[in-house]
C-alpha positions in Angstrom: 39.4 121.2 -39.4 40.1 119.1 -36.3 39.3 120.1 -32.7 42.9 121.1 -31.9 42.9 123.5 -34.9 39.6 125.0 -33.8 40.9 125.7 -30.3 44.1 127.2 -31.7 42.3 129.5 -34.0 39.8 130.5 -31.4 42.5 131.7 -29.0 45.3 132.8 -31.2 43.0 134.6 -33.7 41.4 136.3 -30.7 44.6 138.1 -29.7 46.5 135.5 -27.6 49.9 134.6 -29.0 53.6 134.4 -28.2 54.6 136.0 -24.9 51.0 136.7 -24.0 50.3 133.0 -23.9 53.3 132.5 -21.6 52.0 135.3 -19.4 48.7 133.6 -19.1 50.2 130.2 -18.3 52.7 131.6 -15.7 49.9 133.5 -14.0 47.7 130.5 -14.1 50.5 128.5 -12.4 51.7 131.0 -9.8 48.3 132.1 -8.4 47.0 128.6 -7.5 50.5 127.6 -6.5 50.7 130.4 -3.9 47.1 130.1 -2.6 46.5 126.3 -2.8 50.0 124.9 -2.2 52.6 127.3 -1.0 50.6 129.2 1.6 48.8 126.3 3.3 51.9 124.1 3.2 54.1 126.8 4.7 51.5 127.3 7.5 51.6 123.6 8.1 55.4 123.5 8.4 55.2 126.2 11.0 52.1 124.7 12.8 52.4 120.9 12.3 50.7 120.1 15.5 47.6 122.1 14.6 47.0 120.1 11.4 47.3 116.8 13.2 47.8 114.9 9.9 51.2 114.2 8.5 52.7 115.8 5.4 52.2 112.5 3.5 48.4 113.0 3.7 48.6 116.8 3.2 50.9 117.3 0.3 49.3 115.0 -2.3 45.9 116.7 -1.7 47.4 120.2 -1.8 49.1 119.2 -5.1 45.7 118.0 -6.4 44.1 121.3 -5.4 46.9 123.2 -7.1 46.6 121.2 -10.3 42.8 121.7 -10.6 43.3 125.4 -9.8 46.0 125.7 -12.6 43.7 124.2 -15.2 40.7 126.2 -14.2 42.6 129.5 -14.1 44.3 128.9 -17.4 41.0 128.2 -19.1 39.5 131.2 -17.4 42.3 133.6 -18.4 42.4 132.3 -21.9 38.7 132.9 -22.3 38.8 136.4 -20.6 41.7 137.4 -22.8 39.7 136.6 -25.9 38.2 139.7 -27.5 34.5 138.7 -26.8 32.9 140.5 -23.9 29.7 138.4 -24.0 31.8 135.2 -23.8 33.8 136.5 -20.8 30.7 137.7 -18.9 29.0 134.3 -19.5 32.1 132.7 -18.0 31.7 134.9 -14.8 28.0 133.8 -14.6 29.2 130.2 -14.7 31.6 131.0 -11.9 28.8 132.3 -9.7 26.7 129.2 -10.5 29.7 127.0 -9.6 30.1 128.7 -6.2 26.3 128.4 -5.5 26.5 124.7 -6.5 29.3 124.1 -4.0 27.5 126.0 -1.3 24.1 124.5 -1.5 24.8 121.0 -2.9 27.9 120.2 -0.8 27.2 122.5 2.1 30.6 124.2 1.9 31.6 127.8 2.3 28.8 128.7 4.7 29.7 132.4 4.8 32.6 132.5 2.4 30.5 132.0 -0.6 29.0 135.5 -0.3 32.5 137.0 -0.5 33.4 134.8 -3.5 30.3 135.9 -5.3 30.9 139.5 -4.5 34.5 139.1 -5.7 33.4 137.5 -9.0 30.8 140.3 -9.6 33.5 143.0 -8.9 35.9 141.4 -11.3 33.2 141.0 -13.9 32.3 144.7 -13.7 36.0 145.6 -14.0 36.4 143.2 -16.9 33.4 144.7 -18.7 34.6 148.3 -18.2 38.1 147.5 -19.4 36.8 145.7 -22.5 34.2 148.4 -23.2 36.5 151.4 -23.0 40.0 150.1 -23.6 39.3 147.6 -26.4 42.6 145.9 -27.4 44.5 147.0 -24.3 41.9 145.5 -22.0 43.3 142.0 -21.8 46.8 143.4 -21.1 45.5 145.6 -18.3 43.4 142.7 -16.9 46.4 140.4 -16.7 48.5 143.1 -15.0 45.8 143.6 -12.4 45.9 139.8 -11.7 49.7 140.1 -11.4 49.3 143.0 -9.0 46.9 141.2 -6.7 49.4 138.3 -6.6 52.3 140.6 -5.8 50.4 142.4 -3.1 49.3 139.1 -1.6 52.9 137.9 -1.5 54.2 141.2 -0.1 51.5 140.9 2.6 52.7 137.4 3.5 56.4 138.3 3.5 56.5 141.8 5.1 53.1 143.0 6.3 51.8 140.2 8.5 53.9 141.2 11.5 50.8 141.7 13.7 49.2 138.5 12.7 49.2 135.7 15.3 51.4 132.8 14.3 49.2 130.0 15.3 46.2 129.1 13.2 42.7 129.2 14.7 43.4 131.9 17.3 40.4 134.1 18.0 41.8 137.5 17.1 40.0 140.5 15.9 42.0 141.8 12.9 39.4 144.0 11.3 39.2 147.0 13.7 39.2 150.3 11.8 42.6 151.5 13.1 45.2 153.6 11.4 47.6 150.7 11.1 44.9 148.5 9.4 43.9 151.3 7.0 47.6 152.0 6.1 48.1 148.2 5.5 45.1 148.2 3.1 46.4 151.2 1.3 49.8 149.5 0.8 48.0 146.3 -0.4 45.9 148.2 -2.9 48.9 150.3 -4.1 51.0 147.2 -4.9 47.9 145.6 -6.6 47.4 148.4 -9.1 51.1 149.2 -9.6 51.7 147.0 -12.7 48.6 148.2 -14.4 49.5 151.8 -13.5 52.9 151.4 -15.1 51.2 150.2 -18.3 49.0 153.2 -18.4 51.8 155.6 -17.7 53.9 154.0 -20.5 51.0 154.3 -22.9 50.5 158.0 -22.1 54.2 158.6 -22.7 54.1 156.4 -25.8 56.9 154.2 -24.3 57.4 150.5 -24.9 56.2 148.4 -22.0 56.7 144.7 -22.5 53.8 143.7 -20.1 53.9 140.1 -21.1 57.6 139.7 -20.3 57.1 141.5 -17.0 54.3 139.1 -16.0 56.4 136.0 -17.0 59.5 137.3 -15.2 57.6 138.4 -12.0 55.6 135.1 -11.8 58.7 133.0 -12.2 60.6 135.0 -9.6 57.6 134.6 -7.1 57.3 130.9 -7.6 61.1 130.4 -7.4 61.2 132.3 -4.1 58.3 130.3 -2.7 59.9 127.0 -3.7 63.2 128.0 -2.1 61.5 129.2 1.1 59.4 126.0 1.4 62.4 123.8 0.8 64.5 125.6 3.5 61.6 125.4 6.0 60.9 121.8 5.3 64.5 120.8 5.7 64.6 122.5 9.1 61.2 121.3 10.4 61.1 118.5 12.9 57.6 117.3 12.1 55.7 115.2 14.6 54.0 112.0 13.7 50.6 112.6 12.1 47.4 110.9 13.1 47.3 109.0 9.8 50.7 107.5 10.7 49.6 106.2 14.1 46.0 105.0 13.6 46.2 101.8 15.6 45.9 103.3 19.1 43.8 106.0 20.6 42.7 107.2 24.0 39.2 105.9 24.7 36.3 107.7 26.4 35.0 104.3 27.5 37.0 104.2 30.7 35.4 107.5 31.8 32.2 105.6 32.4 33.6 103.1 34.9 34.0 104.5 38.4 35.1 102.9 41.7 32.7 101.9 44.4 35.3 102.9 47.0 37.4 105.9 46.0 37.2 108.3 43.0 39.4 111.4 42.2 38.0 113.3 39.3 39.8 116.3 37.8 38.4 118.5 35.1 40.7 121.1 33.5 38.7 123.7 31.5 41.2 125.7 29.5 42.0 129.4 30.2 39.2 130.0 32.7 39.9 133.2 34.6 38.2 134.0 37.9 36.7 137.0 36.0 35.2 134.6 33.5 33.5 132.6 36.2 32.1 135.6 38.0 30.5 136.8 34.8 29.3 133.3 33.9 27.6 132.9 37.3 26.0 136.4 37.0 24.7 135.7 33.5 23.7 132.0 34.2 23.0 131.6 37.9 21.8 128.0 37.4 25.5 127.0 36.9 26.1 127.2 40.6 23.5 124.4 41.1 25.8 122.0 39.4 28.5 122.6 42.0 26.9 121.2 45.2 29.6 120.7 47.8 32.2 122.8 46.0 34.2 125.9 47.0 35.3 128.4 44.4 38.8 129.7 45.4 39.1 133.0 43.7 42.5 133.8 45.1 44.2 131.1 43.0 47.0 131.3 40.5 48.7 128.9 38.1 52.4 128.6 37.8 52.5 129.6 34.1 50.6 131.8 31.8 50.0 129.2 29.1 48.8 125.6 28.6 52.4 124.5 28.0 54.1 124.0 30.4 51.3 124.4 32.9 49.5 121.2 32.1 52.8 119.2 32.0 54.0 120.6 35.3 50.7 119.8 37.1 51.0 116.1 36.1 54.8 115.5 36.1 56.0 118.1 38.6 58.8 119.0 36.2 59.1 122.7 35.4 60.2 123.9 32.0 64.0 124.8 31.8 65.0 128.0 30.2 65.6 127.5 26.5 64.5 123.9 26.2 62.9 122.7 23.0 59.4 121.3 23.5 60.5 117.8 22.6 63.3 118.0 25.1 60.9 119.2 27.8 58.3 116.4 27.1 61.0 113.8 27.1 62.4 115.0 30.4 59.1 115.7 32.1 57.4 112.4 31.2 60.5 110.4 32.1 60.1 111.7 35.7 58.5 109.5 38.4 55.3 111.5 39.0 52.0 111.4 40.9 50.4 109.3 38.1 53.0 106.6 38.7 52.5 106.7 42.4 48.8 106.4 42.1 49.2 103.3 39.9 51.7 101.8 42.4 49.0 102.1 45.0 46.4 100.2 42.9 44.6 103.1 41.2 43.2 103.0 37.7 44.3 106.1 35.9 42.7 107.6 32.8 44.2 110.6 31.2 42.4 112.7 28.5 45.0 115.1 27.3 45.8 117.3 24.4 48.7 115.8 22.4 49.9 119.1 21.0 50.5 120.9 24.3 50.8 118.2 26.9 52.3 115.0 25.7 53.6 115.3 22.2 52.6 111.8 21.4 50.9 108.8 23.2 54.2 107.0 23.8 54.8 109.3 26.8 51.8 108.0 28.7 51.1 104.6 27.2 52.3 102.9 30.5 50.6 105.5 32.7 47.0 105.4 31.6 44.5 102.6 31.3 42.4 104.2 28.5 44.8 103.7 25.6 43.1 101.2 23.2 44.6 99.3 20.3 42.2 98.9 17.3 42.2 95.4 15.8 43.2 95.8 12.2 43.9 99.5 12.6 42.0 102.6 11.5 42.6 104.1 8.1 42.4 107.9 8.2 41.2 109.4 5.0 40.7 113.0 3.9 37.4 114.8 4.6 37.4 116.7 1.3 34.6 119.0 2.3 36.1 120.3 5.5 39.7 120.2 4.2 38.9 122.3 1.1 36.9 124.9 3.1 39.5 125.3 5.9 42.5 125.4 3.5 40.8 128.0 1.4 40.1 130.2 4.5 43.5 129.7 6.0 45.3 130.6 2.7 43.2 133.6 1.8 43.2 134.9 5.3 47.0 134.9 5.3 47.4 136.9 2.1 44.6 139.4 2.7 45.1 142.8 4.3 44.1 143.1 8.0 40.7 144.6 7.4 39.7 141.5 5.4 41.4 138.7 7.4 38.6 138.0 9.8 36.2 137.4 7.0 38.2 134.3 6.3 39.8 133.3 9.6 37.2 134.1 12.2 35.1 130.9 11.6 38.2 128.6 12.1 38.5 127.0 15.5 41.9 126.2 16.9 41.1 122.5 16.7 40.4 122.8 13.0 42.8 119.9 12.3 40.3 117.5 13.9 38.0 118.1 10.9 40.5 117.2 8.2 39.9 113.5 8.2 37.5 110.7 8.9 38.2 107.1 9.9 37.5 104.1 7.8 35.1 103.0 10.5 33.3 104.7 13.3 34.9 104.7 16.7 32.6 106.8 18.9 34.7 106.3 22.0 37.8 107.6 20.4 39.1 110.9 21.9 40.1 113.5 19.3 43.8 114.3 19.5 43.3 118.0 20.1 41.2 119.6 22.9 38.7 122.1 21.5 35.0 122.5 20.7 34.9 119.4 18.5 36.6 117.4 21.3 34.1 118.6 23.9 31.1 117.8 21.6 32.4 114.3 21.1 32.9 113.8 24.9 29.5 115.1 25.8 27.7 113.0 23.2 29.5 109.9 24.4 28.7 110.6 28.1 25.0 111.2 27.2 24.6 108.1 25.1 26.2 105.6 27.4 25.6 104.2 30.9 27.9 104.7 33.8 28.9 102.0 36.3 30.6 102.0 39.7 31.8 98.4 39.6 35.5 98.8 40.2 37.0 98.0 43.6 40.3 99.8 43.0 40.5 103.6 43.2 40.0 105.6 40.0 41.8 108.8 38.9 40.2 110.5 35.9 41.8 113.6 34.5 40.0 115.5 31.7 41.4 118.5 29.7 38.4 120.3 28.1 38.1 123.4 26.0 37.0 125.9 28.6 37.1 129.6 27.8 38.9 129.9 24.5 37.8 132.7 22.1 36.8 136.3 22.7 35.3 137.2 26.0 31.7 136.6 25.1 32.7 133.4 23.4 34.6 132.3 26.5 31.4 132.6 28.6 29.6 130.5 26.1 32.4 127.9 26.3 32.1 127.7 30.0 28.4 127.2 29.8 28.9 124.4 27.3 31.5 122.8 29.5 29.1 122.8 32.4 26.9 120.5 30.3 29.8 117.9 30.5 30.1 118.5 34.3 26.4 118.3 34.9 26.1 115.0 33.0 29.1 113.5 34.8 28.0 114.6 38.2 24.4 113.4 37.7 25.7 110.0 36.7 27.9 109.9 39.8 24.9 110.8 42.0 22.8 108.1 40.4 25.5 105.6 41.3 25.8 107.0 44.8 29.5 107.8 44.5 29.3 111.6 44.1 29.4 112.5 47.8 32.3 110.1 48.6 34.4 111.4 45.6 37.0 114.1 45.6 36.4 116.4 42.6 38.7 119.2 41.4 37.9 121.7 38.6 41.1 123.6 37.9 41.9 125.7 34.9 45.3 125.3 33.5 45.8 129.1 33.4 44.0 132.4 33.5 43.0 134.9 30.7 45.8 137.0 29.2 49.4 137.9 30.3 48.8 141.2 31.9 48.8 140.9 35.7 46.9 140.4 37.8 45.8 137.0 36.3 43.7 134.7 38.5 42.9 131.1 37.7 39.6 129.5 38.6 39.8 126.6 41.1 36.9 124.6 42.5 37.3 121.8 45.0 34.8 119.3 46.4 36.5 117.2 49.1 34.9 113.8 49.8 31.6 114.1 51.7 31.4 117.9 51.3 27.8 119.0 50.7 25.9 122.2 50.5 25.6 125.2 48.1 28.6 126.5 46.3 30.9 128.5 48.6 33.0 131.5 47.4 36.4 131.9 49.0 38.4 135.0 48.0 40.9 134.9 50.8 42.7 131.5 50.9 45.9 131.7 48.8 45.9 128.8 46.4 48.4 127.8 43.7 48.9 125.1 41.1 52.0 124.2 43.1 49.7 122.5 45.6 47.9 120.3 43.0 50.2 117.2 43.2 50.1 117.0 47.0 46.3 117.4 46.9 45.8 114.5 44.6 48.0 112.2 46.6 46.4 113.3 49.9 42.9 112.7 48.4 44.1 109.2 47.5 45.3 108.5 51.1 49.0 108.5 50.0 51.8 110.4 51.8 52.4 113.6 50.0 55.0 115.4 52.0 57.7 115.1 49.4 55.5 117.0 46.9 54.9 119.9 49.3 51.7 121.4 50.6 48.3 120.4 49.4 45.1 122.4 49.1 43.8 120.6 52.2 47.0 121.6 54.2 46.3 125.3 53.4 42.6 124.9 54.4 43.8 123.3 57.7 45.9 126.3 58.5 49.3 125.8 56.9 50.9 129.1 55.9 51.2 129.4 52.1 54.6 130.4 50.9 54.8 133.3 48.4 53.2 132.0 45.2 55.2 132.2 42.0 54.3 132.5 38.3 56.9 132.0 35.6 57.0 134.4 32.7 58.1 132.6 29.5 58.5 134.3 26.2 57.6 133.8 23.4 54.4 132.0 24.3 54.4 128.3 23.5 52.1 128.8 20.5 54.4 131.5 19.1 57.5 129.4 19.7 55.9 126.3 18.2 54.7 128.2 15.1 58.2 129.8 14.6 60.2 126.6 14.8 57.9 123.7 14.8 58.9 120.9 17.2 62.2 122.8 17.8 60.3 125.6 19.4 61.6 126.9 22.7 60.9 129.6 25.3 63.0 131.7 27.5 62.4 132.6 31.2 62.2 136.4 31.4 61.4 136.5 35.1 59.2 135.3 38.0 56.3 137.0 39.6 55.9 136.6 43.4 52.3 137.0 44.7 51.4 137.6 48.3 47.9 138.3 49.6 45.0 138.7 47.2 46.1 137.8 43.6 43.5 140.0 42.1 45.3 143.1 43.3 48.2 144.3 41.1 50.0 145.7 44.1 50.5 142.2 45.4 52.5 141.1 42.4 56.3 141.6 42.4 58.3 140.9 39.2 61.8 139.4 39.7 63.6 139.6 36.3 65.8 136.7 35.2 69.1 138.5 34.9 
C-alpha cells in the first residue's frame, strides 16, 4: 500500500468523504483568505499612506501568508474531522507549542500569544465536548461553528464596524462596557452559532439539513463577494508611490547637525500638543521648564485647522485648503506656490525640512528643490520585508477588524499609527535616513542620531531647520509621555547649541500643528525664544497668537521683509492689534477622508470659528457656517 493510499484511507475511512471534503477545503480556503489576504489588503487600499510600502511588496507576501494558512487549516480540519479524539487533542497541543515557539524563539506576538493560546484551549475543550457527547455529528457541528465564526466576522466587517475609526493605528478605546458594545457582541455570537443551531434544530425535527452543501455555498459566496469588493476598490484607488519604489533618495538627519555661526532659525512642531497637555506635563514633570530657558509659552494661541492636514502645509506654503479639493490637488497647488522656504533660500539660507510624507508633502518631489537634506544613495537601497514585524502587525490589524468591539483593543491597541515604518528593512544600514512617517519610531531614530553624532557651527549662511515630531498622540496619559520623550530631543538639540555658543543668538520656535480634539475651545501650544532672549520660562495667557502669524515670524527672524505675509508674532508683542483669529472646520477629518477614498480623499468646509479674547473660553468662539 503506497503513501497516497494510506492517507486516503485514513481520512475517508474516518468519515470524510464527498461533500464533506469540499466543505473542509472551502472553509480552509475562505478563512485564511479573509483574515490573511482580503482584510489586510482591503485596509491597505483604504489606508495606502499608512502602510508606506507599495502593493507590489505587500500582495505577494499576503498571498504567501494566505497559502500557508490554507494548507495548515486544511490539514487541521481534516485531522479534527477524523473520528479520533486523542489525535485531535494532540493536534491542539501541537498548536499551543507552535504559538509558544513563535513567541519565545522569534520574539513575536508579545501579548497576542496569550489570546491565541486561550483561543486554542477554548476550541480544544469545545472539540472534546462535541466529540464526547455527539459522536458522529461532532465533526458536522464543529465545521458549522467554524463557518459561523467566519460569517460573524464578515458581518462585523461589512455592517457592524460603523463606530470603528477608519485609519489604522489610532489610539481608540473600543472595549468600554457600554450597551452598544455588549449588543454588538451579542449579534456577533448569535451569527457565529446560527449555522450550528440550525443543524441541531433540524436534527430535533428529524429534517434533512445538508450541512456540507451549506458550508460550500456560504464559503464560495463570501469569497466571491470579497474578491468583487477588492477588485472594485483596487480599480478606484489612486495609490501613492511606495517606499520600495523610491529607495534611491531620502531626507537625511545629517544636516540637522550643521548650524550657522551667524543666524539660526530652528522650528520644532510636536504633533497635537494642546495647552492643556503642556500644563499637565509641567505639573507632573517640573524639570521640563528648565529646558526652555529664554522661552515664552503663549497659552492663548490657536492653529488655523483642527488637523495636521492642512495645518502643516498651510504653515509652510501659506496656501489654504480649498473646499472639496482632493489631497493630491491640494499638495500640487500648495507646493507650487512661491512660499517662505523659497524666500529664505533666495536670501542665502540653508533649509532643512523634516516632514511627514503622508500628511504634508505626499512625496519628496514637492520639496526636492526646497530642502538641502535630500540625499541620493549611490547604488540605491533595496527595501525588503521585515517578516517578524509584518506578520505580527498584519495579524493584529486583520483580527482587530473582524472582532466585536469588546475584543478589538486586545489586537489593535499595541499598534502605533506609524506601524508602516516597521514593515521593511533596508539592504544596508543608513542611520541618518529619516523615516517617511512621523511617529514614535521616527522620534526614536532622530534622538539616537542626535545623541550619537557631533554638532558643528561651521556654516556662514543662515540655517532654517524645521522638524515635525510625534508630540502628544495617543490617549491623554500617553500624550503626556510623548511630550516628555520629545523633550529629550529638545534637550539634546539645545545642549548642543549651547556648547557651540549659538543657542542665545538663535530664534527657536516650538509650535504644535494643532490642539487636542475638535470640541472647542481648542488651544495650541506655542513657545518662542527670540534671539538673545534669556531667563526662566515665561507664561503668557493674554497675547492673542495664531498660526496665521507664523510665516511673517520666520521671515522677520531671518531679517527679511514680511509685510506681504501679514503680521508676525513679534509684531503682536510690539503692540500690533491682532485681528479676529480664525479656525477652519473641515469634515470629514483628513484621516477619515484619506481612509475612505485613498489619495482621492477630500474634505468640505463646514464653517469658520472666529476667536476674540482668551481662546480657552468657549464664549469667545463664534461659529460662522459655510452656507
